[in-house]
N, C-alpha and C positions, 0 to 999 in steps of 0.2 A: 504493499501498500504505500501512497505517497507520505512523506513521514513531515508534518508544518511543525516547524521550532518557532518560538514566539519573534525570532526575527525575521523568519522566512510571513510569516501574519503580517508585520508591523508594515512589511515590504508591499504587500500588495494591499493594504490598505492605504500607500501613500499612491502608490499607483490608479488604484480606483479612486482616488478622490483628483488626483492630476487630468485622467480622462473622462469620472463623471460630471464631476465639479459637485460645491459644496449644496447644492439644491436638491441633484437627482442622489445622491448618495445614500440620503436614508434609506428613501424610497426601495432603492436597490439593493441594502441592506436590509430591510424587511423583505423585501423577496426572496432574495439568497437564503435566509433563514427558513421561510414559510417551504423552500422547494427540500433545503434541507431537513428539514422536521418531515415534510412526507417521503422522502426517500428515507427515512430511518425507522420511518413506522410500517413503508412497507415492505423493508427488510423483513423488521420484528415481525409480520405478517408470514411473511416466507417463509421465515426459518419455524417458528410458531409450527407451518403445516406441515413441515418436511419433520418435526418431530413427533407429531402428533402421527403421520403416516409409518415413521418409524418405530412410535409403541406399537400401531396398531398392528405392524410386519410380525414383530414380536410375540406379539399375544400371538397372533395366527401360529407362527410356529410352536409356539407354549402347548397352544391346544391341539396341533396334532402330533408332537412330540407325546400329549397324553392320553390321547386317542390311539396311537401306536401298541404304548404301552399296555393302556388297558384291553387290544385286542389280543395282543399277546397273551396278556393273563387269561383273559377267557377264553384262549385255546388251550393254556395250557392246564385250565379248568375242567375243559371238556374233555380233556384227554385222560385225566384224572379219574374223571365220571366214569368215563367208560371203563377203564382197567376195574374201578373199584364193581362198577357192573358186571364184569366179567367174572371175576374173581366172588362174585357173594352167586352168580349162577351156577360156577363150577362147585361152588361149595354145597348150593341147594344139591345138585344132582348127586353128590358125594355123597349127601345125607339121606339121598331118597332111596340111593343103591346099597347103602350098608345098611339102613333100617329095616328095610324089608327083610322077612322070612322067609321059609316056604311056603308055611303056614298064612302068611299074609300079615304077620303082627308083627310091628316093631320090635329090634332087637332085646330092648331093655324089660319089656313084659314077659317075652318068650323065657328069657333068661332065670326071671323071677317066678315066674310057671313052674320053672324045671328045679330050680332051687328049690321051690316048696313041695313038690310032690317026690322028693328024694328021701 
């Protein structure tokens, strides 16, 4: 950027006084001040808009990452649920196969009746 020291500003003021004259200098200074104010406000507006866009983009990125993590957790939970379901199904089948005796009674009842008869 342009570096304006006090001596450079003083030189600009003297040149402006010579070129514009004492009658037009105050009006020109007010106009220059108004233009600088508008420029600064415009710059602040643009900067604020860019910052908002960056924040929105950051929020979108964070939301996408959270959705990806949630999807991965859901897939892991589905896998575990299917594994647990398969394990329970195998256990039920094993219990059903081992519990039946030739007479159609569960093994525990059949064993008690044999022990009681002896």
